[in-house]
FIDOPA-969889 format. One line per field, with one value per residue (C-alpha): residue number from 1; residue in three letters; z, x, y. Coordinates in nm, 3 decimals. Layout:
N
resi <- (NUM,...)
resn <- (ALA,...)
w <- (Z,...)
u <- (X,...)
v <- (Y,...)
//
This chain:
378
resi <- (1,2,3,4,5,6,7,8,9,10,11,12,13,14,15,16,17,18,19,20,21,22,23,24,25,26,27,28,29,30,31,32,33,34,35,36,37,38,39,40,41,42,43,44,45,46,47,48,49,50,51,52,53,54,55,56,57,58,59,60,61,62,63,64,65,66,67,68,69,70,71,72,73,74,75,76,77,78,79,80,81,82,83,84,85,86,87,88,89,90,91,92,93,94,95,96,97,98,99,100,101,102,103,104,105,106,107,108,109,110,111,112,113,114,115,116,117,118,119,120,121,122,123,124,125,126,127,128,129,130,131,132,133,134,135,136,137,138,139,140,141,142,143,144,145,146,147,148,149,150,151,152,153,154,155,156,157,158,159,160,161,162,163,164,165,166,167,168,169,170,171,172,173,174,175,176,177,178,179,180,181,182,183,184,185,186,187,188,189,190,191,192,193,194,195,196,197,198,199,200,201,202,203,204,205,206,207,208,209,210,211,212,213,214,215,216,217,218,219,220,221,222,223,224,225,226,227,228,229,230,231,232,233,234,235,236,237,238,239,240,241,242,243,244,245,246,247,248,249,250,251,252,253,254,255,256,257,258,259,260,261,262,263,264,265,266,267,268,269,270,271,272,273,274,275,276,277,278,279,280,281,282,283,284,285,286,287,288,289,290,291,292,293,294,295,296,297,298,299,300,301,302,303,304,305,306,307,308,309,310,311,312,313,314,315,316,317,318,319,320,321,322,323,324,325,326,327,328,329,330,331,332,333,334,335,336,337,338,339,340,341,342,343,344,345,346,347,348,349,350,351,352,353,354,355,356,357,358,359,360,361,362,363,364,365,366,367,368,369,370,371,372,373,374,375,376,377,378)
resn <- (MET,VAL,VAL,VAL,PHE,GLN,ARG,ASP,GLU,HIS,VAL,SER,SER,GLU,ARG,GLN,ARG,GLU,SER,ARG,LYS,GLY,GLU,THR,MET,PHE,ALA,ARG,GLU,ASP,ARG,GLU,PRO,SER,PRO,ILE,ARG,VAL,LEU,VAL,VAL,ASP,SER,SER,GLN,MET,HIS,SER,GLN,LEU,LEU,ALA,ASP,GLY,ILE,GLY,ARG,ASP,GLN,TRP,LEU,ARG,SER,PHE,SER,ALA,SER,THR,PRO,ALA,ASP,PHE,LEU,GLN,VAL,ALA,ALA,ARG,GLU,GLN,ILE,ASP,VAL,VAL,VAL,ILE,SER,SER,THR,LEU,ASP,GLU,GLN,PRO,GLY,ARG,GLY,PHE,GLU,VAL,LEU,ARG,THR,PHE,HIS,SER,SER,HIS,PRO,ASP,ILE,PRO,ALA,VAL,MET,LEU,LEU,GLU,SER,SER,ARG,ARG,GLU,MET,VAL,VAL,GLU,ALA,PHE,ARG,ALA,GLY,THR,ARG,GLY,VAL,LEU,GLY,LYS,GLN,VAL,SER,LEU,ALA,ASP,LEU,CYS,LYS,CYS,ILE,HIS,CYS,VAL,TYR,GLN,GLY,GLN,VAL,TRP,ALA,SER,SER,LYS,GLU,MET,LEU,PHE,ALA,LEU,ASP,VAL,LEU,ALA,SER,CYS,PRO,SER,ILE,SER,ALA,VAL,ASP,HIS,ARG,GLY,MET,SER,LEU,LEU,SER,GLU,ARG,GLU,ILE,GLU,VAL,VAL,LEU,SER,LEU,ALA,GLU,GLY,LEU,THR,ASN,LYS,GLU,ILE,GLY,GLU,ARG,LEU,GLY,LEU,SER,ARG,HIS,THR,VAL,LYS,ASN,TYR,LEU,PHE,ARG,ILE,PHE,ASP,LYS,ILE,GLY,VAL,SER,SER,ARG,VAL,GLU,LEU,LEU,HIS,LEU,THR,LEU,ARG,GLN,PRO,VAL,ALA,MET,SER,GLU,CYS,VAL,ARG,GLN,ARG,ASN,LYS,ASP,LYS,ASP,LYS,GLU,GLN,GLU,ASN,ILE,SER,GLU,PHE,GLU,LEU,CYS,TYR,LYS,ALA,ALA,GLU,ASP,GLY,SER,PRO,MET,ALA,ARG,VAL,ASN,LEU,THR,GLU,LEU,TYR,ARG,ASN,GLY,GLN,GLY,THR,PRO,LYS,ASP,HIS,VAL,ALA,ALA,TYR,MET,TRP,TYR,LEU,LEU,SER,GLU,ARG,ALA,MET,GLU,ASP,LEU,ARG,GLN,ARG,ALA,ASN,LEU,GLU,LYS,ALA,LYS,LEU,LEU,ARG,VAL,ILE,LYS,PRO,ASN,GLU,ILE,LEU,GLU,ALA,GLN,GLN,ARG,ALA,SER,GLU,TRP,LEU,ARG,ASP,PRO,ASP,GLU,PRO,CYS,SER,ALA,PHE,PRO,SER,ARG,GLY,VAL,ALA,LEU,GLU,LYS,GLU,PRO,VAL,LYS,LEU,SER,ILE,ALA)
w <- (0.491,0.281,0.353,0.074,0.187,-0.055,-0.033,0.009,0.168,0.338,0.189,0.478,0.383,0.115,-0.012,-0.069,-0.255,-0.485,-0.554,-0.632,-0.848,-1.102,-1.116,-1.155,-1.443,-1.616,-1.575,-1.699,-2.036,-2.086,-1.915,-1.997,-2.362,-2.314,-2.043,-1.738,-1.813,-1.528,-1.485,-1.270,-1.105,-0.874,-0.697,-1.018,-1.391,-1.408,-1.122,-1.284,-1.610,-1.450,-1.242,-1.539,-1.743,-1.466,-1.434,-1.811,-1.800,-1.666,-1.975,-1.827,-1.751,-1.979,-1.804,-1.864,-1.670,-1.578,-1.519,-1.280,-1.074,-1.325,-1.611,-1.401,-1.366,-1.731,-1.855,-1.618,-1.752,-2.114,-2.127,-2.025,-1.708,-1.495,-1.202,-1.085,-0.882,-0.705,-0.462,-0.137,-0.226,-0.547,-0.674,-0.387,-0.147,0.113,0.148,-0.181,-0.321,-0.064,-0.199,-0.562,-0.483,-0.313,-0.619,-0.850,-0.632,-0.625,-1.009,-1.064,-0.761,-0.953,-1.053,-0.783,-0.661,-0.512,-0.297,-0.240,0.109,0.240,0.563,0.716,1.009,1.138,1.029,0.673,0.631,0.766,0.544,0.240,0.307,0.370,0.036,-0.139,-0.191,-0.222,-0.173,0.035,-0.021,0.097,-0.150,-0.118,-0.217,-0.483,-0.838,-0.823,-0.515,-0.673,-0.980,-0.756,-0.569,-0.895,-1.002,-0.664,-0.644,-1.006,-0.904,-0.628,-0.341,-0.080,-0.041,0.291,0.576,0.887,1.084,0.827,0.817,1.202,1.179,0.954,1.175,1.490,1.327,1.232,1.580,1.735,1.526,1.750,1.653,1.644,1.495,1.458,1.753,1.507,1.279,0.981,0.999,0.703,0.579,0.855,0.696,0.480,0.139,0.261,0.555,0.316,0.110,0.432,0.519,0.168,0.178,0.517,0.381,0.121,0.403,0.368,0.663,0.780,0.592,0.268,0.309,0.353,0.040,-0.163,-0.039,-0.003,0.377,0.661,0.891,1.171,0.964,0.872,1.238,1.326,1.047,1.194,1.542,1.401,1.205,1.525,1.705,1.426,1.376,1.729,1.700,1.896,1.674,1.318,1.350,1.450,1.167,0.915,1.047,1.022,0.665,0.563,0.727,0.554,0.198,0.047,0.281,0.201,-0.172,-0.149,0.057,-0.205,-0.491,-0.321,-0.254,-0.615,-0.732,-0.505,-0.634,-0.996,-0.919,-0.751,-1.061,-1.285,-1.081,-1.114,-1.357,-1.644,-1.446,-1.142,-1.358,-1.539,-1.220,-1.066,-1.378,-1.384,-1.025,-1.116,-1.368,-1.704,-1.950,-2.158,-1.853,-1.754,-2.098,-2.079,-1.731,-1.869,-2.118,-1.857,-1.620,-1.911,-2.035,-1.692,-1.784,-1.464,-1.253,-1.219,-1.467,-1.327,-1.565,-1.299,-1.240,-1.614,-1.676,-1.376,-1.529,-1.866,-1.713,-1.538,-1.864,-2.053,-1.793,-1.797,-2.178,-2.169,-1.925,-2.145,-2.455,-2.289,-2.181,-2.533,-2.688,-2.451,-2.529,-2.904,-2.871,-2.707,-2.968,-3.262,-3.134,-3.178,-3.426,-3.796,-4.088,-4.194,-3.839,-3.837,-4.159,-4.005,-3.690,-3.899,-4.089,-3.769,-3.615,-3.933,-3.920,-3.555,-3.630,-3.932,-4.171,-4.510,-4.718,-4.579,-4.405,-4.295,-4.290,-3.915,-3.896,-4.142,-4.230,-4.089,-4.276,-4.136,-4.088,-3.837,-3.603,-3.545,-3.507,-3.160,-2.964,-2.920,-2.624,-2.757,-2.643,-2.944)
u <- (-1.759,-1.448,-1.136,-0.881,-0.533,-0.316,0.052,0.013,-0.339,-0.609,-0.956,-1.189,-1.535,-1.783,-1.809,-1.435,-1.430,-1.714,-1.540,-1.211,-1.395,-1.498,-1.141,-0.994,-1.225,-1.148,-0.773,-0.801,-0.921,-0.581,-0.356,-0.537,-0.630,-0.671,-0.861,-0.701,-0.629,-0.751,-0.681,-0.925,-0.906,-1.179,-1.264,-1.375,-1.359,-1.727,-1.695,-1.384,-1.561,-1.874,-1.660,-1.453,-1.770,-1.908,-1.583,-1.574,-1.896,-1.692,-1.591,-1.244,-1.173,-1.085,-1.100,-0.956,-1.030,-0.803,-0.941,-0.676,-0.387,-0.138,-0.328,-0.334,0.044,0.098,-0.134,0.019,0.364,0.255,0.012,0.044,-0.165,-0.232,-0.423,-0.504,-0.806,-0.757,-0.977,-0.839,-1.000,-0.875,-0.927,-1.173,-0.882,-0.923,-0.611,-0.469,-0.498,-0.244,0.018,-0.057,-0.044,0.293,0.426,0.282,0.396,0.751,0.765,0.551,0.601,0.484,0.145,-0.115,-0.341,-0.691,-0.782,-1.137,-1.161,-1.405,-1.423,-1.271,-1.118,-0.793,-0.566,-0.703,-0.666,-0.310,-0.219,-0.357,-0.134,0.163,0.105,0.125,-0.223,-0.305,-0.681,-0.900,-1.271,-1.523,-1.656,-2.002,-1.889,-2.089,-1.952,-1.948,-1.726,-1.494,-1.451,-1.381,-1.121,-0.951,-0.930,-0.784,-0.513,-0.419,-0.358,-0.127,-0.372,-0.464,-0.825,-0.939,-1.186,-1.069,-1.090,-0.882,-0.610,-0.592,-0.523,-0.221,-0.102,-0.126,0.099,0.355,0.348,0.408,0.720,1.026,1.313,1.614,1.954,2.177,2.411,2.695,2.779,2.827,2.455,2.333,2.680,2.715,2.451,2.514,2.362,2.080,2.011,1.981,1.729,1.527,1.534,1.429,1.140,1.042,1.040,0.785,0.550,0.582,0.518,0.769,0.577,0.573,0.947,1.018,0.819,1.010,1.356,1.298,1.325,1.109,0.940,1.157,1.466,1.340,1.277,1.634,1.765,1.565,1.713,2.064,1.984,1.848,2.174,2.400,2.244,2.109,1.731,1.482,1.173,1.046,0.897,1.236,1.410,1.157,1.186,1.564,1.546,1.315,1.545,1.853,1.739,2.061,2.275,2.067,2.096,2.466,2.510,2.325,2.517,2.851,2.769,2.666,2.987,3.196,3.011,3.077,3.443,3.469,3.319,3.567,3.859,3.761,4.009,3.927,4.080,3.859,3.543,3.642,3.724,3.389,3.201,3.410,3.324,2.958,2.996,3.039,3.222,3.345,3.477,3.669,3.830,3.923,4.065,4.278,4.433,4.483,4.672,4.879,4.980,5.004,4.744,4.615,4.772,5.108,5.166,5.043,5.032,4.879,4.589,4.556,4.525,4.283,4.050,4.085,3.966,3.678,3.575,3.594,3.370,3.130,3.106,3.049,2.760,2.624,2.646,2.460,2.183,2.165,2.147,1.875,1.670,1.722,1.606,1.286,1.223,1.284,0.989,0.746,0.889,0.785,1.027,0.915,0.965,1.317,1.396,1.251,1.457,1.771,1.701,1.650,1.972,2.165,2.032,2.128,2.482,2.498,2.647,2.509,2.754,2.659,2.329,2.267,2.616,2.626,2.274,2.229,1.863,1.683,1.443,1.125,1.282,1.519,1.235,1.188,1.557,1.674,1.834,2.210,2.343,2.697,2.927,3.155)
v <- (2.565,2.508,2.714,2.773,2.862,3.066,3.132,3.513,3.544,3.354,3.373,3.311,3.429,3.334,3.692,3.718,3.385,3.490,3.816,3.637,3.386,3.655,3.793,3.444,3.357,3.688,3.632,3.274,3.399,3.553,3.293,2.965,2.942,2.561,2.376,2.222,1.853,1.632,1.263,1.069,0.724,0.605,0.282,0.112,0.166,0.260,0.512,0.663,0.715,0.862,1.103,1.205,1.271,1.490,1.690,1.734,1.938,2.229,2.427,2.494,2.126,1.843,1.506,1.162,0.845,0.558,0.211,0.077,0.221,0.082,0.251,0.574,0.577,0.495,0.772,1.022,0.945,0.950,1.246,1.610,1.621,1.934,1.791,1.435,1.322,0.998,0.794,0.659,0.323,0.160,-0.199,-0.248,-0.201,0.078,0.288,0.166,0.517,0.652,0.410,0.499,0.871,0.843,0.665,0.930,1.220,1.090,1.097,1.409,1.636,1.948,1.809,1.885,1.606,1.595,1.296,1.171,1.018,0.759,0.961,1.273,1.085,1.240,0.949,0.945,1.324,1.320,1.022,1.198,1.506,1.278,1.106,1.443,1.569,1.938,1.898,1.665,1.598,1.347,1.089,1.243,1.595,1.774,1.789,2.169,2.168,1.911,2.131,2.435,2.225,2.130,2.494,2.596,2.332,2.405,2.768,2.655,2.669,2.403,2.292,2.160,2.237,2.417,2.093,1.906,2.174,2.161,1.788,1.861,2.149,1.935,1.675,1.939,2.083,1.738,1.672,1.718,1.943,1.711,1.669,1.371,1.295,1.217,1.514,1.274,1.187,0.991,0.913,0.658,0.440,0.137,0.101,-0.121,0.109,0.401,0.203,0.146,0.512,0.619,0.372,0.504,0.861,0.746,0.649,0.274,0.044,-0.215,-0.481,-0.273,-0.197,-0.565,-0.656,-0.391,-0.495,-0.870,-0.861,-0.984,-0.736,-0.846,-0.772,-0.432,-0.360,-0.460,-0.231,0.059,-0.002,0.006,0.324,0.481,0.402,0.528,0.871,0.937,0.920,0.713,0.672,0.655,1.004,1.150,0.964,1.088,1.445,1.430,1.295,1.579,1.833,1.701,1.622,1.757,1.549,1.237,1.289,1.352,1.034,0.830,0.992,0.931,0.563,0.513,0.678,0.451,0.144,0.245,0.305,-0.028,-0.192,-0.009,-0.137,-0.499,-0.657,-0.890,-1.171,-1.113,-1.094,-1.413,-1.594,-1.512,-1.627,-1.947,-2.014,-1.968,-2.250,-2.070,-2.306,-2.014,-1.833,-2.146,-2.166,-1.796,-1.853,-2.135,-1.890,-1.615,-1.852,-1.993,-1.644,-1.477,-1.208,-1.039,-1.311,-1.488,-1.774,-2.096,-2.399,-2.627,-2.384,-2.341,-2.716,-2.752,-2.491,-2.659,-2.991,-2.816,-2.636,-2.968,-3.138,-2.841,-2.855,-3.230,-3.176,-2.897,-3.108,-3.397,-3.161,-3.016,-3.361,-3.462,-3.153,-3.201,-3.560,-3.451,-3.188,-3.427,-3.638,-3.357,-3.100,-3.095,-3.085,-2.738,-2.614,-2.757,-2.562,-2.246,-2.300,-2.349,-2.028,-1.827,-1.970,-1.881,-1.526,-1.504,-1.622,-1.385,-1.638,-1.521,-1.724,-2.067,-2.010,-2.370,-2.516,-2.542,-2.680,-2.978,-3.028,-3.329,-3.552,-3.688,-4.035,-3.895,-3.821,-4.193,-4.282,-4.387,-4.106,-4.130,-3.933,-3.920,-3.643,-3.667)
//
C-alpha cells in the first residue's frame, strides 16, 4: 500500500485517497488548463520512449523522452518541464541516475522528481532521497501507479511506501546535533577546502570529488581531515549536517572569498600582469616590459633590466619566426594555389585591412611549392 504524505495532512487509507482523487480532478479543471509536462529518461533510449508513450496516455500528462543523461539535462534546461521521471540505472550503469538527479536538482530545485529504483533496498531509497527525489517507485510498478505518483509530486506531496519513509526518517534521527567548535565555522576554510565541502554536500564520494577537482582520493581524504580539525567535527556525516544547518554562512563564505579574489585581481598592476606574461614566454609581453622599465611605468627606471628584456624578446621572436617558417615550409609542400589565395583573403579580413587586402600576404605561384625551404630569420 502506498502512502502519500502531504504538508498539511496525512492520507492513510484507500477510501480517503479515492475521495480526494475526485476533488483533485475537479479542481484541476480550473487550475490546470494545460497538461503536466513530464520528462522521462530510462536505462535506454527504447525504454525511455516506451515509458514516455505510456505516461502520455494519461489525458492530464504530456510526456517527453530523453535518450541519454546529457540529452535529459539539455532538454530540462531548454524546455518548460513540470516533473521528471528518472531511472536509477542509466547508460547501463547502476546508480548513474543518482548522479544525474543530483546535477539536475542543483539547477532545478523547484521541479519535483520521481525515481525508478531497481530495488527497494534501504541504501538505494536513502540515496534517492539524498539526490533530491520526491517520489520513489520500483521498476516493476504499474503504469497507473506511476501516473498517480507524478500527479502527487506535482502537487507538492511525497510518494513512498511506509517502509521507504521509515528508512528516510531513521537516517534523519541518526544525524547528530552538532555545531562547530570555532565560532567562525566555514570561514576558516581555504578556497579548495570549500570546494571539497560543496562537492561533499552534493553527495559525491571521495573518488568523484577527486575527479571533479583534479585530486587523488588520498589528497581528498587529507583535505577532509584538515576540514574536520578546523571546524570541530569528526566525520563526513557531521560535516554534511553542519553544512546543511549553516547554508547562509556557507554561501556568505563563498561570496566573500570570490569578492576578495576579484579585488585582488583588480589590484594587480599592468606591470605585474606584463611581468608574469613575460616570464611565461610571451614575446609581446617582453617587448612591453622593455618599455615599462625604460620609462619607469609601474616600476623604477632600470635601463639594464629594459635591455635584458629586449634581448629576451628578440630571442623569443627569432624562435617564433623559425617555427613559423618551418610550418610554412611544410604547408607549401601540400597546399594548392587557390587555397593560398583563400587563406590570404581570410587573413586580410581578420586584420581588417580593406584598402590593401593582400599587401601583407604576397600571393605565391605554383612554382614556389617546389623551391627549397629557406629558414632565414631576416
